[in-house]
C-alpha positions as a Markdown table, in Angstrom:
| # | Residue | x | y | z |
|---|---|---|---|---|
| 1 | Met | 12.5 | -38.1 | -1.4 |
| 2 | Ser | 16.0 | -36.7 | -0.8 |
| 3 | Thr | 18.0 | -37.3 | 2.4 |
| 4 | Met | 17.9 | -33.5 | 3.1 |
| 5 | Val | 14.1 | -33.3 | 2.8 |
| 6 | Ser | 13.7 | -36.4 | 4.9 |
| 7 | Gly | 15.9 | -34.9 | 7.6 |
| 8 | Val | 13.9 | -31.6 | 7.6 |
| 9 | Leu | 10.6 | -33.5 | 7.9 |
| 10 | Ala | 12.0 | -35.6 | 10.7 |
| 11 | Ala | 13.2 | -32.5 | 12.5 |
| 12 | Ala | 9.8 | -30.9 | 12.1 |
| 13 | Val | 8.0 | -33.9 | 13.5 |
| 14 | Leu | 10.4 | -34.1 | 16.4 |
| 15 | Leu | 9.8 | -30.4 | 17.1 |
| 16 | Leu | 6.0 | -30.8 | 17.0 |
| 17 | Leu | 6.2 | -33.8 | 19.3 |
| 18 | Trp | 8.4 | -31.8 | 21.7 |
| 19 | Arg | 6.0 | -28.9 | 21.7 |
| 20 | Val | 3.0 | -31.1 | 22.3 |
| 21 | Asp | 5.0 | -32.9 | 25.1 |
| 22 | Arg | 5.9 | -29.5 | 26.6 |
| 23 | Met | 2.3 | -28.4 | 26.5 |
| 24 | Thr | 1.1 | -31.6 | 28.1 |
| 25 | Glu | 3.7 | -31.2 | 30.9 |
| 26 | Ala | 3.1 | -27.5 | 31.3 |
| 27 | Cys | 0.4 | -28.1 | 33.9 |
| 28 | Ser | 1.2 | -31.0 | 36.2 |
| 29 | Cys | -0.5 | -31.3 | 39.6 |
| 30 | Ser | -0.1 | -33.8 | 42.4 |
| 31 | Pro | -3.5 | -35.1 | 43.7 |
| 32 | Val | -4.4 | -33.7 | 47.1 |
| 33 | His | -7.1 | -34.7 | 49.6 |
| 34 | Pro | -9.9 | -32.0 | 49.9 |
| 35 | Gln | -8.7 | -31.2 | 53.4 |
| 36 | Gln | -5.2 | -30.5 | 52.1 |
| 37 | Ala | -6.6 | -28.2 | 49.5 |
| 38 | Phe | -8.5 | -26.4 | 52.2 |
| 39 | Cys | -5.5 | -26.0 | 54.5 |
| 40 | Asn | -3.2 | -24.9 | 51.6 |
| 41 | Ala | -5.6 | -22.3 | 50.3 |
| 42 | Asp | -5.7 | -18.6 | 51.4 |
| 43 | Ile | -9.4 | -18.4 | 50.4 |
| 44 | Val | -12.1 | -21.0 | 50.2 |
| 45 | Ile | -15.6 | -19.9 | 49.1 |
| 46 | Arg | -18.9 | -21.0 | 47.7 |
| 47 | Ala | -19.8 | -18.8 | 44.8 |
| 48 | Lys | -21.7 | -18.3 | 41.5 |
| 49 | Val | -19.9 | -17.1 | 38.5 |
| 50 | Val | -21.8 | -14.4 | 36.8 |
| 51 | Gly | -19.4 | -13.2 | 34.1 |
| 52 | Gly | -16.0 | -13.7 | 32.5 |
| 53 | Arg | -13.6 | -11.9 | 30.2 |
| 54 | Glu | -9.9 | -11.8 | 29.1 |
| 55 | Val | -7.8 | -9.0 | 30.7 |
| 56 | Asp | -4.2 | -7.8 | 30.4 |
| 57 | Ser | -2.1 | -8.3 | 33.5 |
| 58 | Gly | 1.1 | -6.4 | 32.7 |
| 59 | Asn | 3.9 | -7.6 | 30.5 |
| 60 | Asp | 6.4 | -10.4 | 30.6 |
| 61 | Ile | 10.2 | -9.9 | 30.5 |
| 62 | Tyr | 10.1 | -9.5 | 26.7 |
| 63 | Gly | 7.4 | -6.8 | 26.8 |
| 64 | Asn | 4.6 | -9.1 | 25.6 |
| 65 | Pro | 1.2 | -8.6 | 27.3 |
| 66 | Ile | 0.2 | -11.2 | 29.9 |
| 67 | Lys | -3.3 | -12.4 | 29.4 |
| 68 | Arg | -5.5 | -13.8 | 32.2 |
| 69 | Thr | -9.2 | -14.7 | 32.5 |
| 70 | Gln | -11.2 | -12.7 | 35.0 |
| 71 | Tyr | -14.4 | -14.2 | 36.4 |
| 72 | Glu | -16.8 | -12.0 | 38.2 |
| 73 | Ile | -18.5 | -13.9 | 41.0 |
| 74 | Lys | -21.3 | -13.6 | 43.5 |
| 75 | Gln | -20.0 | -15.0 | 46.8 |
| 76 | Val | -22.5 | -17.2 | 48.6 |
| 77 | Lys | -20.4 | -18.2 | 51.6 |
| 78 | Met | -16.8 | -17.8 | 52.8 |
| 79 | Phe | -15.3 | -20.7 | 54.7 |
| 80 | Lys | -11.7 | -19.3 | 54.9 |
| 81 | Gly | -10.3 | -15.9 | 53.9 |
| 82 | Pro | -10.4 | -12.2 | 54.5 |
| 83 | Asp | -13.2 | -10.3 | 56.2 |
| 84 | Arg | -14.7 | -9.1 | 52.9 |
| 85 | Asp | -16.5 | -10.6 | 49.9 |
| 86 | Ile | -14.5 | -11.9 | 47.0 |
| 87 | Glu | -15.7 | -10.3 | 43.8 |
| 88 | Ser | -13.2 | -11.6 | 41.1 |
| 89 | Val | -11.4 | -14.8 | 40.4 |
| 90 | Phe | -8.3 | -14.7 | 38.1 |
| 91 | Thr | -6.8 | -17.6 | 36.3 |
| 92 | Ala | -4.5 | -18.3 | 33.3 |
| 93 | Pro | -6.1 | -18.2 | 29.8 |
| 94 | Ser | -5.8 | -21.9 | 29.0 |
| 95 | Ser | -5.6 | -25.3 | 30.6 |
| 96 | Ser | -2.1 | -25.9 | 29.2 |
| 97 | Val | -0.9 | -23.2 | 31.6 |
| 98 | Cys | -3.1 | -24.4 | 34.4 |
| 99 | Gly | -6.0 | -22.1 | 33.6 |
| 100 | Val | -9.5 | -23.0 | 35.0 |
| 101 | Thr | -12.7 | -22.8 | 32.9 |
| 102 | Leu | -15.8 | -22.0 | 34.8 |
| 103 | Glu | -19.4 | -21.7 | 33.6 |
| 104 | Tyr | -20.9 | -18.3 | 34.2 |
| 105 | Asn | -24.6 | -18.6 | 33.7 |
| 106 | Gly | -25.3 | -17.3 | 37.2 |
| 107 | Lys | -26.9 | -20.6 | 38.2 |
| 108 | Lys | -24.1 | -23.1 | 38.8 |
| 109 | Glu | -22.4 | -22.8 | 42.2 |
| 110 | Tyr | -18.8 | -23.8 | 42.8 |
| 111 | Leu | -16.5 | -24.5 | 45.8 |
| 112 | Ile | -13.4 | -22.4 | 44.9 |
| 113 | Ala | -10.1 | -22.7 | 46.8 |
| 114 | Gly | -7.2 | -20.5 | 45.8 |
| 115 | Lys | -4.7 | -17.8 | 46.6 |
| 116 | Ala | -5.5 | -14.3 | 47.7 |
| 117 | Glu | -4.7 | -11.4 | 45.4 |
| 118 | Gly | -6.1 | -8.6 | 47.6 |
| 119 | Asp | -8.8 | -6.0 | 46.8 |
| 120 | Gly | -11.5 | -8.7 | 46.8 |
| 121 | Ala | -9.8 | -10.9 | 44.3 |
| 122 | Met | -8.2 | -14.4 | 44.2 |
| 123 | His | -6.1 | -16.5 | 41.8 |
| 124 | Val | -6.8 | -20.1 | 41.0 |
| 125 | Thr | -5.2 | -22.9 | 38.9 |
| 126 | Leu | -6.0 | -26.4 | 37.9 |
| 127 | Cys | -4.0 | -27.6 | 40.9 |
| 128 | Asp | -6.5 | -25.9 | 43.3 |
| 129 | Phe | -9.6 | -27.6 | 44.5 |
| 130 | Ile | -12.5 | -26.2 | 42.4 |
| 131 | Val | -15.6 | -28.3 | 42.0 |
| 132 | Pro | -19.3 | -27.8 | 41.5 |
| 133 | Trp | -21.0 | -27.4 | 44.9 |
| 134 | Asp | -23.5 | -30.1 | 44.1 |
| 135 | Ser | -20.8 | -32.7 | 43.6 |
| 136 | Leu | -19.6 | -32.4 | 47.2 |
| 137 | Thr | -20.8 | -35.0 | 49.7 |
| 138 | Ala | -22.6 | -34.0 | 52.9 |
| 139 | Thr | -19.5 | -34.8 | 54.9 |
| 140 | Gln | -17.3 | -32.6 | 52.7 |
| 141 | Lys | -19.7 | -29.7 | 53.0 |
| 142 | Lys | -19.9 | -30.0 | 56.8 |
| 143 | Ser | -16.1 | -30.4 | 57.0 |
| 144 | Leu | -15.6 | -27.0 | 55.4 |
| 145 | Thr | -16.8 | -25.4 | 58.6 |
| 146 | Gln | -16.2 | -28.0 | 61.3 |
| 147 | Arg | -13.6 | -30.5 | 60.4 |
| 148 | Tyr | -10.8 | -29.6 | 57.9 |
| 149 | Glu | -9.4 | -26.7 | 59.9 |
| 150 | Met | -9.0 | -29.0 | 62.9 |
| 151 | Gly | -6.6 | -31.1 | 61.0 |
| 152 | Cys | -4.4 | -28.5 | 59.3 |
| 153 | Asp | -1.6 | -29.4 | 61.6 |
| 154 | Cys | -1.7 | -33.0 | 60.4 |
| 155 | Lys | -0.1 | -34.3 | 57.3 |
| 156 | Ile | -2.1 | -36.4 | 54.8 |
| 157 | Thr | 0.3 | -38.9 | 53.1 |
| 158 | Arg | -0.9 | -40.3 | 49.7 |
| 159 | Cys | -0.2 | -44.0 | 49.2 |
| 160 | Thr | 0.6 | -44.8 | 45.6 |
| 161 | Ser | 1.5 | -48.5 | 45.9 |
| 162 | Met | 1.4 | -51.2 | 48.6 |
| 163 | Pro | 3.0 | -51.5 | 51.0 |
| 164 | Cys | 2.9 | -47.9 | 52.3 |
| 165 | Thr | 3.4 | -46.5 | 55.8 |
| 166 | Ile | 3.4 | -43.2 | 57.6 |
| 167 | Gly | 6.5 | -41.8 | 59.1 |
| 168 | Ser | 5.1 | -40.1 | 62.2 |
| 169 | Pro | 2.0 | -40.2 | 64.4 |
| 170 | Glu | 1.0 | -36.8 | 63.0 |
| 171 | Glu | 0.2 | -38.4 | 59.5 |
| 172 | Cys | -2.9 | -39.9 | 58.1 |
| 173 | Leu | -2.4 | -42.4 | 55.3 |
| 174 | Trp | -4.6 | -41.7 | 52.2 |
| 175 | Thr | -5.2 | -45.0 | 50.4 |
| 176 | Asp | -8.0 | -44.1 | 48.0 |
| 177 | Trp | -5.9 | -44.6 | 44.9 |
| 178 | Val | -4.5 | -48.1 | 45.8 |
| 179 | Leu | -7.7 | -49.4 | 47.2 |
| 180 | Glu | -10.3 | -47.8 | 45.0 |
| 181 | Lys | -8.3 | -46.6 | 42.0 |
| 182 | Ser | -9.8 | -43.1 | 42.5 |
| 183 | Met | -8.7 | -39.8 | 44.1 |
| 184 | Ser | -12.4 | -39.3 | 45.0 |
| 185 | Gly | -12.7 | -42.4 | 47.0 |
| 186 | Ser | -14.2 | -42.9 | 50.5 |
| 187 | Gln | -11.4 | -41.1 | 52.4 |
| 188 | Ala | -11.6 | -38.1 | 50.2 |
| 189 | Ser | -15.4 | -38.1 | 50.2 |
| 190 | His | -16.3 | -39.0 | 53.8 |
| 191 | Tyr | -13.2 | -38.6 | 56.1 |
| 192 | Ala | -11.1 | -35.8 | 57.6 |
| 193 | Cys | -7.7 | -36.2 | 59.3 |
| 194 | Ile | -8.1 | -34.7 | 62.8 |
| 195 | Lys | -5.5 | -34.2 | 65.5 |
| 196 | Arg | -6.3 | -36.1 | 68.7 |
| 197 | Ser | -5.8 | -35.1 | 72.3 |
| 198 | Asp | -2.5 | -37.0 | 72.5 |
| 199 | Gly | -1.1 | -35.0 | 69.5 |
| 200 | Ser | -1.4 | -37.8 | 67.0 |
| 201 | Cys | -3.7 | -37.7 | 63.9 |
| 202 | Ala | -6.3 | -40.1 | 62.7 |
| 203 | Trp | -9.1 | -40.3 | 60.1 |
| 204 | Tyr | -12.5 | -39.3 | 61.4 |
| 205 | Arg | -15.7 | -40.1 | 59.6 |
| 206 | Gly | -19.0 | -38.3 | 60.1 |
| 207 | Thr | -20.6 | -34.9 | 60.3 |
| 208 | Ala | -21.3 | -34.7 | 64.1 |
| 209 | Pro | -18.7 | -33.0 | 66.3 |
| 210 | Pro | -16.0 | -35.5 | 67.5 |
| 211 | Lys | -15.7 | -36.4 | 71.2 |
| 212 | Asn | -13.2 | -34.5 | 73.2 |
| 213 | Asp | -11.1 | -37.6 | 73.5 |
| 214 | Phe | -11.5 | -40.0 | 70.5 |
| 215 | Leu | -9.1 | -42.7 | 69.7 |
| 216 | Asp | -10.7 | -44.5 | 66.8 |
| 217 | Ile | -12.7 | -43.8 | 63.7 |
| 218 | Glu | -16.2 | -42.7 | 64.4 |
| 219 | Asp | -19.2 | -43.5 | 62.2 |
| 220 | Pro | -22.0 | -41.0 | 61.6 |
């Protein structure tokens, strides 16, 4: 094989690897505690997906059509959002650009958190908190109405390696990854970070309403 041909093949391989690497990096999300996802979202709902199709959403700067997936949903309950039902959820057409794939058999229910688009619509990405409703714990379900909002002024700091510390009393240290090697560990599944009466924040476990003045973690 000639040197020129070898050079062309090598360049082609490098280009392919670069494109694959770019696609892999195209959607990169930092893990967030469910409470953070709730606080960051404009809208949080429980819903069934009843249909889906690809739609045009204008053109890019080069005049090429922008494709998105539009899911038609039946809202079951709204936990956070406008005073009207959400009827459509929009997302990018593929996971490489953070698009979300949802089943639309009309039976499976999801918890969907995302950004408002107006006119009964919202936009979601893979970085948003979107999970099957049945996969949530009892504490998570209860926290959607009674806990998470109480801690939106707090900051949840993710610990990635020991030792790790918080920088202020308004922070809760999230240690699921270092202690359980999972982002769905006990703190994500059973705890909420709540502001206490003295202005500091602490983890609270349980589904019953907290005391007016609690200083330590409470069990159910």
